[in-house]
N, C-alpha and C positions, 0 to 999 in steps of 0.2 A: 504493500500500500504506500502511496505517496502522501505521507502524513502532513506535510507542510503546505498543502495545496488544496484548493476547492475546485471542483469541476463545475463549469457553467455551460449549459447547453442552450444555444441561441435558438429560440422558437418564436421570434416576433417579427419576422420578415413579411414583406408585402406579398410574396409568391405571385408576382405579376405575370411572369412568363409561364408559370405552371397553370394559372387560372383558378387555383383553389388552394386552401390551406395545406402547405406541404407537411406540417408536423403530423397531421392525422392521415396522410396519404398512405394507403396500404401497398406494400411491396411483398409479394408472395405471402399475403395474409397477415403481415405485421406492420403496424403503423411506424413510420420513419422515426418519430420521436421515441417510441418505446424501444425500437431497435438500438438506437444510440444510447439510451439509458442503460440497457442491458449490457452493453459493451464497456461503458465508461464507469458506471457506479461502483463496481467492485474495486476499482483502483484508488478511490478517494474516500476520506472519512465523511465528506459531505458533497452532495451533488445538488445544484440549484438549476432551475429553469428560468431563463431570461425571456420575458414576454412584454408585449405592448399593453395587453389587457389580460387579466387573470383567466386561466384556462380551467375548465372543469373536468378535463380528461386525464389529469396527472395528480398524483398524491404527493409528489415532492414539493418542497418549498419553492415559491416563485418570486422573482424579482421583476417588478414593473419598471419599464423605461422611465427615466425622469424627464425626458423631453421627447415630443412626438417627431417623427420623420427624421430621426438622427441616424438611422441605420445601425450597423454593427458597432460603430464607435460608441454610440450612446449605450448600447447594451453592455459593452465592456466597461465603460465608466460606471454605470449603475452597479455592475458586479463588484468592481474594485472598491466602490463606496460602501458595499455591504459586507464583504468577506472579513474574517478575522485572521485568516492565514496569510503568510507572506506572499504566496503565489496563487494564481488562478490558471487553470487550463480551460481554454475556450474552444468549443467545437460546435459547428452548425448542426442543426437537427436533420439536415438532408444529406448527411455523410454516413450512411448505414453500414459501411464496411470498415470503419475505423478499427485498427488492430490494437488491442491493449498492449502488446509487447512493443509496438512502435511508439505508443505514448510514453511508456516507461523509458525507452531509449531517448526520446526528446527531453525528458526530465533530467537525464544524466548530463545534459549539456548546459544546464542553467548556470552553475557557478556564481560569479558576481555580475552576470549580465542582467539586463532588465527585461529581456524578451528572448524567446527561442522560437524561431519561425522556420519551418521546412520550406525548401525550394524544389519544385518539381517541374521539369520541362521549362526551366528558366522563369517560372512564375512562383512568387512567394505565396504561401498558404497561411494567411493571418487568422483564418477561422479553424485552424487545427494547431494551436500554438499555446505556449506558456507566456504569461505576463506577470511581472513582479508588481506588488502593490505600490512600489516606488514610482511606477509609471503614471500614477493617477494625476498628479498635478500637471504634468506635461500634456496629457490627453485633455484634461479640463481646459487648459489654456488654449489648446488648438481648437476646441469646440467653440470657445468664446469668440475666437477670431474668425469663425465661419468655416474652418477646415473640417469637413466631415469624413475625410478619407482616412481610414485606419492605416493603410499602407503609407500614406503621406506623412503620418505622424512618426513613422519609424525612424526617419532621418534624425529625429531629435532624441532618440533613445540608444542605449548600448544594446544592440541586437546580435545574437548569435544565430546566423543563418545556417541551416543544416541542409547539406546537399543530398540529393536522392541516393547517391552511392553510399551514404552513411546510414541509410534506412532500409535498403533492399533486403538485407539479411532478415529483417523482421516482417517485411511485407513485399515479397518478390515482385508482385504485379503492381505494387503501389496503389492498390484499390482503396486504401484509406482515404485518398484524396479525390475520389469520385463523388461529385455532388450532383444532386438532381435539381435542375432548373426548369426543365420542360417535360411535357408528356413523353417525348421521344427518349429522354433520359430514364424515365421509369421503365420503359421497355428494355433498355440496355441494362438497367439495374436488375431486373428480373432474370435476364440471361446470365448476368454475372453471379447472382445469388445461386442459380442452379449450377453454374460451373464450380463455384466455391464448394458446394456440397457434394458434387460428383468427384472432387479431388480428394475428399476426406476418406 
């Protein structure tokens, strides 16, 4: 267990391209949010759900965004304002293949850094990443100045970027970073789920 860290599952997005609430979307019979909870919760002493409005379909504690239309940055800020642990692990609710061993590996890179963010196919993955509580004041200031880009805030932090070749041992296909934005992604996710289970 990663005792000095709280897990935050982001479930407050607009789901504009999906056309419906992603958190409750079923993939092979299981809601995306419940799938992520099942993978993440055993690793942490506490798991919280970040939402824009309270949800009735989860029993875990929920954190409501302190500002409307702020995107993931506001969700992260609200989480950092709430937690009592030195670290938070943030993951989006539409990443149902996140691998616990990969999360543990990311945790090992924290050291004295303020954030640990994986990089896959030259794209940083800020919604499957660790953030120190010391990030809070920097992120709050960025929001005040109108910068709502989570990645844009990283230039003001001490970030340990983790390359894909440092993670493939724990997730050879890097499916952890597959997120569902469109109905077409759901079809791909169902195929990937079936492939994952056929490999076992």
